[in-house]
mmCIF file of the N, C-alpha and C atoms, coordinates in Angstrom:
data_MODEL
# 
_entry.id   MODEL 
# 
loop_
_atom_site.group_PDB 
_atom_site.id 
_atom_site.type_symbol 
_atom_site.label_atom_id 
_atom_site.label_alt_id 
_atom_site.label_comp_id 
_atom_site.label_asym_id 
_atom_site.label_entity_id 
_atom_site.label_seq_id 
_atom_site.pdbx_PDB_ins_code 
_atom_site.Cartn_x 
_atom_site.Cartn_y 
_atom_site.Cartn_z 
_atom_site.occupancy 
_atom_site.B_iso_or_equiv 
_atom_site.pdbx_formal_charge 
_atom_site.auth_seq_id 
_atom_site.auth_comp_id 
_atom_site.auth_asym_id 
_atom_site.auth_atom_id 
_atom_site.pdbx_PDB_model_num 
ATOM 1   N N  . MET A 1 1  ? 9.783  65.097 -1.137 1.00 0.00 ? 1  MET A N  1 
ATOM 2   C CA . MET A 1 1  ? 10.277 66.247 -0.365 1.00 0.00 ? 1  MET A CA 1 
ATOM 3   C C  . MET A 1 1  ? 11.274 65.789 0.722  1.00 0.00 ? 1  MET A C  1 
ATOM 4   N N  . GLU A 1 2  ? 12.276 66.503 0.883  1.00 0.00 ? 2  GLU A N  1 
ATOM 5   C CA . GLU A 1 2  ? 13.261 66.213 1.936  1.00 0.00 ? 2  GLU A CA 1 
ATOM 6   C C  . GLU A 1 2  ? 12.665 66.538 3.257  1.00 0.00 ? 2  GLU A C  1 
ATOM 7   N N  . LYS A 1 3  ? 13.220 65.859 4.356  1.00 0.00 ? 3  LYS A N  1 
ATOM 8   C CA . LYS A 1 3  ? 12.711 66.089 5.693  1.00 0.00 ? 3  LYS A CA 1 
ATOM 9   C C  . LYS A 1 3  ? 12.682 67.560 6.045  1.00 0.00 ? 3  LYS A C  1 
ATOM 10  N N  . LYS A 1 4  ? 13.774 68.222 5.763  1.00 0.00 ? 4  LYS A N  1 
ATOM 11  C CA . LYS A 1 4  ? 13.954 69.654 6.043  1.00 0.00 ? 4  LYS A CA 1 
ATOM 12  C C  . LYS A 1 4  ? 12.868 70.525 5.395  1.00 0.00 ? 4  LYS A C  1 
ATOM 13  N N  . GLU A 1 5  ? 12.546 70.171 4.138  1.00 0.00 ? 5  GLU A N  1 
ATOM 14  C CA . GLU A 1 5  ? 11.529 70.903 3.394  1.00 0.00 ? 5  GLU A CA 1 
ATOM 15  C C  . GLU A 1 5  ? 10.166 70.664 4.098  1.00 0.00 ? 5  GLU A C  1 
ATOM 16  N N  . VAL A 1 6  ? 9.893  69.447 4.453  1.00 0.00 ? 6  VAL A N  1 
ATOM 17  C CA . VAL A 1 6  ? 8.643  69.154 5.026  1.00 0.00 ? 6  VAL A CA 1 
ATOM 18  C C  . VAL A 1 6  ? 8.458  69.853 6.358  1.00 0.00 ? 6  VAL A C  1 
ATOM 19  N N  . GLN A 1 7  ? 9.532  69.921 7.129  1.00 0.00 ? 7  GLN A N  1 
ATOM 20  C CA . GLN A 1 7  ? 9.504  70.620 8.497  1.00 0.00 ? 7  GLN A CA 1 
ATOM 21  C C  . GLN A 1 7  ? 9.181  72.089 8.245  1.00 0.00 ? 7  GLN A C  1 
ATOM 22  N N  . HIS A 1 8  ? 9.837  72.680 7.270  1.00 0.00 ? 8  HIS A N  1 
ATOM 23  C CA . HIS A 1 8  ? 9.615  74.100 6.937  1.00 0.00 ? 8  HIS A CA 1 
ATOM 24  C C  . HIS A 1 8  ? 8.136  74.301 6.537  1.00 0.00 ? 8  HIS A C  1 
ATOM 25  N N  . GLN A 1 9  ? 7.629  73.428 5.670  1.00 0.00 ? 9  GLN A N  1 
ATOM 26  C CA . GLN A 1 9  ? 6.261  73.532 5.218  1.00 0.00 ? 9  GLN A CA 1 
ATOM 27  C C  . GLN A 1 9  ? 5.243  73.429 6.394  1.00 0.00 ? 9  GLN A C  1 
ATOM 28  N N  . VAL A 1 10 ? 5.531  72.525 7.330  1.00 0.00 ? 10 VAL A N  1 
ATOM 29  C CA . VAL A 1 10 ? 4.677  72.320 8.485  1.00 0.00 ? 10 VAL A CA 1 
ATOM 30  C C  . VAL A 1 10 ? 4.687  73.612 9.308  1.00 0.00 ? 10 VAL A C  1 
ATOM 31  N N  . HIS A 1 11 ? 5.869  74.245 9.526  1.00 0.00 ? 11 HIS A N  1 
ATOM 32  C CA . HIS A 1 11 ? 5.932  75.481 10.314 1.00 0.00 ? 11 HIS A CA 1 
ATOM 33  C C  . HIS A 1 11 ? 5.214  76.620 9.543  1.00 0.00 ? 11 HIS A C  1 
ATOM 34  N N  . LEU A 1 12 ? 5.379  76.653 8.205  1.00 0.00 ? 12 LEU A N  1 
ATOM 35  C CA . LEU A 1 12 ? 4.678  77.673 7.468  1.00 0.00 ? 12 LEU A CA 1 
ATOM 36  C C  . LEU A 1 12 ? 3.149  77.496 7.556  1.00 0.00 ? 12 LEU A C  1 
ATOM 37  N N  . ASP A 1 13 ? 2.728  76.326 7.423  1.00 0.00 ? 13 ASP A N  1 
ATOM 38  C CA . ASP A 1 13 ? 1.253  76.019 7.485  1.00 0.00 ? 13 ASP A CA 1 
ATOM 39  C C  . ASP A 1 13 ? 0.707  76.395 8.867  1.00 0.00 ? 13 ASP A C  1 
ATOM 40  N N  . GLY A 1 14 ? 1.506  76.125 9.903  1.00 0.00 ? 14 GLY A N  1 
ATOM 41  C CA . GLY A 1 14 ? 1.106  76.474 11.295 1.00 0.00 ? 14 GLY A CA 1 
ATOM 42  C C  . GLY A 1 14 ? 1.034  77.998 11.451 1.00 0.00 ? 14 GLY A C  1 
ATOM 43  N N  . ALA A 1 15 ? 1.969  78.664 10.892 1.00 0.00 ? 15 ALA A N  1 
ATOM 44  C CA . ALA A 1 15 ? 1.994  80.125 10.970 1.00 0.00 ? 15 ALA A CA 1 
ATOM 45  C C  . ALA A 1 15 ? 0.817  80.719 10.251 1.00 0.00 ? 15 ALA A C  1 
ATOM 46  N N  . ILE A 1 16 ? 0.501  80.180 9.079  1.00 0.00 ? 16 ILE A N  1 
ATOM 47  C CA . ILE A 1 16 ? -0.586 80.717 8.321  1.00 0.00 ? 16 ILE A CA 1 
ATOM 48  C C  . ILE A 1 16 ? -1.853 80.471 9.053  1.00 0.00 ? 16 ILE A C  1 
ATOM 49  N N  . GLY A 1 17 ? -2.015 79.291 9.653  1.00 0.00 ? 17 GLY A N  1 
ATOM 50  C CA . GLY A 1 17 ? -3.194 78.965 10.426 1.00 0.00 ? 17 GLY A CA 1 
ATOM 51  C C  . GLY A 1 17 ? -3.359 79.949 11.599 1.00 0.00 ? 17 GLY A C  1 
ATOM 52  N N  . LEU A 1 18 ? -2.255 80.297 12.270 1.00 0.00 ? 18 LEU A N  1 
ATOM 53  C CA . LEU A 1 18 ? -2.392 81.259 13.357 1.00 0.00 ? 18 LEU A CA 1 
ATOM 54  C C  . LEU A 1 18 ? -2.768 82.626 12.895 1.00 0.00 ? 18 LEU A C  1 
ATOM 55  N N  . LEU A 1 19 ? -2.173 83.013 11.775 1.00 0.00 ? 19 LEU A N  1 
ATOM 56  C CA . LEU A 1 19 ? -2.422 84.401 11.249 1.00 0.00 ? 19 LEU A CA 1 
ATOM 57  C C  . LEU A 1 19 ? -3.812 84.615 10.668 1.00 0.00 ? 19 LEU A C  1 
ATOM 58  N N  . THR A 1 20 ? -4.388 83.518 10.100 1.00 0.00 ? 20 THR A N  1 
ATOM 59  C CA . THR A 1 20 ? -5.683 83.604 9.481  1.00 0.00 ? 20 THR A CA 1 
ATOM 60  C C  . THR A 1 20 ? -6.822 83.076 10.324 1.00 0.00 ? 20 THR A C  1 
ATOM 61  N N  . GLY A 1 21 ? -6.481 82.408 11.439 1.00 0.00 ? 21 GLY A N  1 
ATOM 62  C CA . GLY A 1 21 ? -7.528 81.879 12.295 1.00 0.00 ? 21 GLY A CA 1 
ATOM 63  C C  . GLY A 1 21 ? -7.907 82.706 13.471 1.00 0.00 ? 21 GLY A C  1 
ATOM 64  N N  . ASP A 1 22 ? -8.579 82.079 14.382 1.00 0.00 ? 22 ASP A N  1 
ATOM 65  C CA . ASP A 1 22 ? -9.023 82.742 15.621 1.00 0.00 ? 22 ASP A CA 1 
ATOM 66  C C  . ASP A 1 22 ? -7.901 82.689 16.595 1.00 0.00 ? 22 ASP A C  1 
ATOM 67  N N  . LEU A 1 23 ? -7.230 83.866 16.850 1.00 0.00 ? 23 LEU A N  1 
ATOM 68  C CA . LEU A 1 23 ? -6.063 83.945 17.700 1.00 0.00 ? 23 LEU A CA 1 
ATOM 69  C C  . LEU A 1 23 ? -6.444 83.529 19.142 1.00 0.00 ? 23 LEU A C  1 
ATOM 70  N N  . THR A 1 24 ? -7.642 83.928 19.590 1.00 0.00 ? 24 THR A N  1 
ATOM 71  C CA . THR A 1 24 ? -8.062 83.638 20.960 1.00 0.00 ? 24 THR A CA 1 
ATOM 72  C C  . THR A 1 24 ? -8.111 82.064 21.194 1.00 0.00 ? 24 THR A C  1 
ATOM 73  N N  . GLU A 1 25 ? -8.738 81.445 20.131 1.00 0.00 ? 25 GLU A N  1 
ATOM 74  C CA . GLU A 1 25 ? -8.896 79.954 20.220 1.00 0.00 ? 25 GLU A CA 1 
ATOM 75  C C  . GLU A 1 25 ? -7.551 79.255 20.165 1.00 0.00 ? 25 GLU A C  1 
ATOM 76  N N  . SER A 1 26 ? -6.626 79.768 19.338 1.00 0.00 ? 26 SER A N  1 
ATOM 77  C CA . SER A 1 26 ? -5.261 79.197 19.224 1.00 0.00 ? 26 SER A CA 1 
ATOM 78  C C  . SER A 1 26 ? -4.536 79.347 20.536 1.00 0.00 ? 26 SER A C  1 
ATOM 79  N N  . ALA A 1 27 ? -4.613 80.537 21.098 1.00 0.00 ? 27 ALA A N  1 
ATOM 80  C CA . ALA A 1 27 ? -3.957 80.784 22.374 1.00 0.00 ? 27 ALA A CA 1 
ATOM 81  C C  . ALA A 1 27 ? -4.469 79.925 23.480 1.00 0.00 ? 27 ALA A C  1 
ATOM 82  N N  . THR A 1 28 ? -5.790 79.750 23.543 1.00 0.00 ? 28 THR A N  1 
ATOM 83  C CA . THR A 1 28 ? -6.462 78.923 24.490 1.00 0.00 ? 28 THR A CA 1 
ATOM 84  C C  . THR A 1 28 ? -5.977 77.487 24.340 1.00 0.00 ? 28 THR A C  1 
ATOM 85  N N  . ARG A 1 29 ? -5.980 77.009 23.114 1.00 0.00 ? 29 ARG A N  1 
ATOM 86  C CA . ARG A 1 29 ? -5.541 75.610 22.843 1.00 0.00 ? 29 ARG A CA 1 
ATOM 87  C C  . ARG A 1 29 ? -4.066 75.420 23.205 1.00 0.00 ? 29 ARG A C  1 
ATOM 88  N N  . ALA A 1 30 ? -3.245 76.394 22.867 1.00 0.00 ? 30 ALA A N  1 
ATOM 89  C CA . ALA A 1 30 ? -1.813 76.286 23.213 1.00 0.00 ? 30 ALA A CA 1 
ATOM 90  C C  . ALA A 1 30 ? -1.612 76.232 24.712 1.00 0.00 ? 30 ALA A C  1 
ATOM 91  N N  . GLY A 1 31 ? -2.382 77.082 25.459 1.00 0.00 ? 31 GLY A N  1 
ATOM 92  C CA . GLY A 1 31 ? -2.342 77.106 26.889 1.00 0.00 ? 31 GLY A CA 1 
ATOM 93  C C  . GLY A 1 31 ? -2.710 75.817 27.460 1.00 0.00 ? 31 GLY A C  1 
ATOM 94  N N  . LEU A 1 32 ? -3.799 75.223 26.926 1.00 0.00 ? 32 LEU A N  1 
ATOM 95  C CA . LEU A 1 32 ? -4.305 73.905 27.406 1.00 0.00 ? 32 LEU A CA 1 
ATOM 96  C C  . LEU A 1 32 ? -3.245 72.806 27.115 1.00 0.00 ? 32 LEU A C  1 
ATOM 97  N N  . ASP A 1 33 ? -2.659 72.854 25.949 1.00 0.00 ? 33 ASP A N  1 
ATOM 98  C CA . ASP A 1 33 ? -1.619 71.898 25.651 1.00 0.00 ? 33 ASP A CA 1 
ATOM 99  C C  . ASP A 1 33 ? -0.430 71.986 26.602 1.00 0.00 ? 33 ASP A C  1 
ATOM 100 N N  . ASN A 1 34 ? -0.103 73.198 26.898 1.00 0.00 ? 34 ASN A N  1 
ATOM 101 C CA . ASN A 1 34 ? 1.040  73.432 27.855 1.00 0.00 ? 34 ASN A CA 1 
ATOM 102 C C  . ASN A 1 34 ? 0.670  72.886 29.236 1.00 0.00 ? 34 ASN A C  1 
ATOM 103 N N  . GLN A 1 35 ? -0.613 73.090 29.635 1.00 0.00 ? 35 GLN A N  1 
ATOM 104 C CA . GLN A 1 35 ? -1.030 72.680 30.924 1.00 0.00 ? 35 GLN A CA 1 
ATOM 105 C C  . GLN A 1 35 ? -0.978 71.140 31.018 1.00 0.00 ? 35 GLN A C  1 
ATOM 106 N N  . PHE A 1 36 ? -1.459 70.421 29.953 1.00 0.00 ? 36 PHE A N  1 
ATOM 107 C CA . PHE A 1 36 ? -1.420 69.005 29.840 1.00 0.00 ? 36 PHE A CA 1 
ATOM 108 C C  . PHE A 1 36 ? 0.048  68.526 29.917 1.00 0.00 ? 36 PHE A C  1 
ATOM 109 N N  . GLN A 1 37 ? 0.920  69.202 29.195 1.00 0.00 ? 37 GLN A N  1 
ATOM 110 C CA . GLN A 1 37 ? 2.344  68.799 29.154 1.00 0.00 ? 37 GLN A CA 1 
ATOM 111 C C  . GLN A 1 37 ? 2.940  68.889 30.559 1.00 0.00 ? 37 GLN A C  1 
ATOM 112 N N  . ARG A 1 38 ? 2.617  69.974 31.270 1.00 0.00 ? 38 ARG A N  1 
ATOM 113 C CA . ARG A 1 38 ? 3.183  70.116 32.620 1.00 0.00 ? 38 ARG A CA 1 
ATOM 114 C C  . ARG A 1 38 ? 2.621  69.058 33.583 1.00 0.00 ? 38 ARG A C  1 
ATOM 115 N N  . TRP A 1 39 ? 1.352  68.766 33.424 1.00 0.00 ? 39 TRP A N  1 
ATOM 116 C CA . TRP A 1 39 ? 0.741  67.736 34.234 1.00 0.00 ? 39 TRP A CA 1 
ATOM 117 C C  . TRP A 1 39 ? 1.339  66.396 34.007 1.00 0.00 ? 39 TRP A C  1 
ATOM 118 N N  . ILE A 1 40 ? 1.565  66.042 32.746 1.00 0.00 ? 40 ILE A N  1 
ATOM 119 C CA . ILE A 1 40 ? 2.216  64.787 32.366 1.00 0.00 ? 40 ILE A CA 1 
ATOM 120 C C  . ILE A 1 40 ? 3.642  64.743 32.974 1.00 0.00 ? 40 ILE A C  1 
ATOM 121 N N  . GLU A 1 41 ? 4.405  65.843 32.882 1.00 0.00 ? 41 GLU A N  1 
ATOM 122 C CA . GLU A 1 41 ? 5.750  65.916 33.432 1.00 0.00 ? 41 GLU A CA 1 
ATOM 123 C C  . GLU A 1 41 ? 5.666  65.750 34.940 1.00 0.00 ? 41 GLU A C  1 
ATOM 124 N N  . ASP A 1 42 ? 4.745  66.380 35.580 1.00 0.00 ? 42 ASP A N  1 
ATOM 125 C CA . ASP A 1 42 ? 4.591  66.244 37.042 1.00 0.00 ? 42 ASP A CA 1 
ATOM 126 C C  . ASP A 1 42 ? 4.361  64.739 37.444 1.00 0.00 ? 42 ASP A C  1 
ATOM 127 N N  . LEU A 1 43 ? 3.472  64.036 36.638 1.00 0.00 ? 43 LEU A N  1 
ATOM 128 C CA . LEU A 1 43 ? 3.221  62.672 36.861 1.00 0.00 ? 43 LEU A CA 1 
ATOM 129 C C  . LEU A 1 43 ? 4.504  61.828 36.729 1.00 0.00 ? 43 LEU A C  1 
ATOM 130 N N  . LYS A 1 44 ? 5.244  62.112 35.721 1.00 0.00 ? 44 LYS A N  1 
ATOM 131 C CA . LYS A 1 44 ? 6.528  61.365 35.465 1.00 0.00 ? 44 LYS A CA 1 
ATOM 132 C C  . LYS A 1 44 ? 7.453  61.600 36.683 1.00 0.00 ? 44 LYS A C  1 
ATOM 133 N N  . ASP A 1 45 ? 7.516  62.856 37.138 1.00 0.00 ? 45 ASP A N  1 
ATOM 134 C CA . ASP A 1 45 ? 8.384  63.200 38.258 1.00 0.00 ? 45 ASP A CA 1 
ATOM 135 C C  . ASP A 1 45 ? 7.931  62.485 39.491 1.00 0.00 ? 45 ASP A C  1 
ATOM 136 N N  . ALA A 1 46 ? 6.657  62.278 39.667 1.00 0.00 ? 46 ALA A N  1 
ATOM 137 C CA . ALA A 1 46 ? 6.150  61.592 40.877 1.00 0.00 ? 46 ALA A CA 1 
ATOM 138 C C  . ALA A 1 46 ? 6.433  60.122 40.823 1.00 0.00 ? 46 ALA A C  1 
ATOM 139 N N  . ASN A 1 47 ? 6.871  59.641 39.655 1.00 0.00 ? 47 ASN A N  1 
ATOM 140 C CA . ASN A 1 47 ? 7.286  58.246 39.463 1.00 0.00 ? 47 ASN A CA 1 
ATOM 141 C C  . ASN A 1 47 ? 6.172  57.296 39.854 1.00 0.00 ? 47 ASN A C  1 
ATOM 142 N N  . ASN A 1 48 ? 5.024  57.559 39.252 1.00 0.00 ? 48 ASN A N  1 
ATOM 143 C CA . ASN A 1 48 ? 3.828  56.693 39.534 1.00 0.00 ? 48 ASN A CA 1 
ATOM 144 C C  . ASN A 1 48 ? 3.585  55.863 38.284 1.00 0.00 ? 48 ASN A C  1 
ATOM 145 N N  . PRO A 1 49 ? 4.259  54.726 38.176 1.00 0.00 ? 49 PRO A N  1 
ATOM 146 C CA . PRO A 1 49 ? 4.180  53.952 36.951 1.00 0.00 ? 49 PRO A CA 1 
ATOM 147 C C  . PRO A 1 49 ? 2.736  53.437 36.656 1.00 0.00 ? 49 PRO A C  1 
ATOM 148 N N  . ALA A 1 50 ? 1.985  53.028 37.652 1.00 0.00 ? 50 ALA A N  1 
ATOM 149 C CA . ALA A 1 50 ? 0.647  52.578 37.446 1.00 0.00 ? 50 ALA A CA 1 
ATOM 150 C C  . ALA A 1 50 ? -0.231 53.614 36.814 1.00 0.00 ? 50 ALA A C  1 
ATOM 151 N N  . PHE A 1 51 ? -0.173 54.843 37.349 1.00 0.00 ? 51 PHE A N  1 
ATOM 152 C CA . PHE A 1 51 ? -1.003 55.925 36.819 1.00 0.00 ? 51 PHE A CA 1 
ATOM 153 C C  . PHE A 1 51 ? -0.520 56.315 35.410 1.00 0.00 ? 51 PHE A C  1 
ATOM 154 N N  . HIS A 1 52 ? 0.761  56.367 35.222 1.00 0.00 ? 52 HIS A N  1 
ATOM 155 C CA . HIS A 1 52 ? 1.314  56.721 33.943 1.00 0.00 ? 52 HIS A CA 1 
ATOM 156 C C  . HIS A 1 52 ? 0.916  55.712 32.891 1.00 0.00 ? 52 HIS A C  1 
ATOM 157 N N  . GLN A 1 53 ? 0.983  54.440 33.184 1.00 0.00 ? 53 GLN A N  1 
ATOM 158 C CA . GLN A 1 53 ? 0.501  53.366 32.231 1.00 0.00 ? 53 GLN A CA 1 
ATOM 159 C C  . GLN A 1 53 ? -0.950 53.556 31.930 1.00 0.00 ? 53 GLN A C  1 
ATOM 160 N N  . ALA A 1 54 ? -1.818 53.804 32.991 1.00 0.00 ? 54 ALA A N  1 
ATOM 161 C CA . ALA A 1 54 ? -3.232 53.947 32.798 1.00 0.00 ? 54 ALA A CA 1 
ATOM 162 C C  . ALA A 1 54 ? -3.499 55.147 31.897 1.00 0.00 ? 54 ALA A C  1 
ATOM 163 N N  . TRP A 1 55 ? -2.782 56.265 32.089 1.00 0.00 ? 55 TRP A N  1 
ATOM 164 C CA . TRP A 1 55 ? -2.964 57.474 31.294 1.00 0.00 ? 55 TRP A CA 1 
ATOM 165 C C  . TRP A 1 55 ? -2.703 57.204 29.839 1.00 0.00 ? 55 TRP A C  1 
ATOM 166 N N  . TRP A 1 56 ? -1.588 56.635 29.542 1.00 0.00 ? 56 TRP A N  1 
ATOM 167 C CA . TRP A 1 56 ? -1.177 56.389 28.129 1.00 0.00 ? 56 TRP A CA 1 
ATOM 168 C C  . TRP A 1 56 ? -2.074 55.350 27.449 1.00 0.00 ? 56 TRP A C  1 
ATOM 169 N N  . SER A 1 57 ? -2.586 54.390 28.223 1.00 0.00 ? 57 SER A N  1 
ATOM 170 C CA . SER A 1 57 ? -3.484 53.375 27.580 1.00 0.00 ? 57 SER A CA 1 
ATOM 171 C C  . SER A 1 57 ? -4.739 54.032 27.150 1.00 0.00 ? 57 SER A C  1 
ATOM 172 N N  . THR A 1 58 ? -5.159 55.187 27.780 1.00 0.00 ? 58 THR A N  1 
ATOM 173 C CA . THR A 1 58 ? -6.429 55.868 27.364 1.00 0.00 ? 58 THR A CA 1 
ATOM 174 C C  . THR A 1 58 ? -6.129 56.769 26.130 1.00 0.00 ? 58 THR A C  1 
ATOM 175 N N  . CYS A 1 59 ? -4.878 57.079 25.944 1.00 0.00 ? 59 CYS A N  1 
ATOM 176 C CA . CYS A 1 59 ? -4.545 57.957 24.745 1.00 0.00 ? 59 CYS A CA 1 
ATOM 177 C C  . CYS A 1 59 ? -4.440 57.252 23.429 1.00 0.00 ? 59 CYS A C  1 
ATOM 178 N N  . LYS A 1 60 ? -4.291 55.933 23.500 1.00 0.00 ? 60 LYS A N  1 
ATOM 179 C CA . LYS A 1 60 ? -4.107 55.176 22.265 1.00 0.00 ? 60 LYS A CA 1 
ATOM 180 C C  . LYS A 1 60 ? -5.430 55.100 21.507 1.00 0.00 ? 60 LYS A C  1 
ATOM 181 N N  . PRO A 1 61 ? -5.314 55.229 20.156 1.00 0.00 ? 61 PRO A N  1 
ATOM 182 C CA . PRO A 1 61 ? -6.576 55.230 19.328 1.00 0.00 ? 61 PRO A CA 1 
ATOM 183 C C  . PRO A 1 61 ? -7.167 53.792 19.288 1.00 0.00 ? 61 PRO A C  1 
# 
């Protein structure tokens, strides 16, 4: 499959998941993801390399 086809399939799968799943749970999860993203961006803006490094080291599998 070409990259473009794969991207379209991922978007379709996501849309199907939203339409057939629990919309409240999906909205909550999206809101939480957005909150984490804003928090990470705030940390980057604060230019705190020690904390940034510690945060990402905990995220690695």
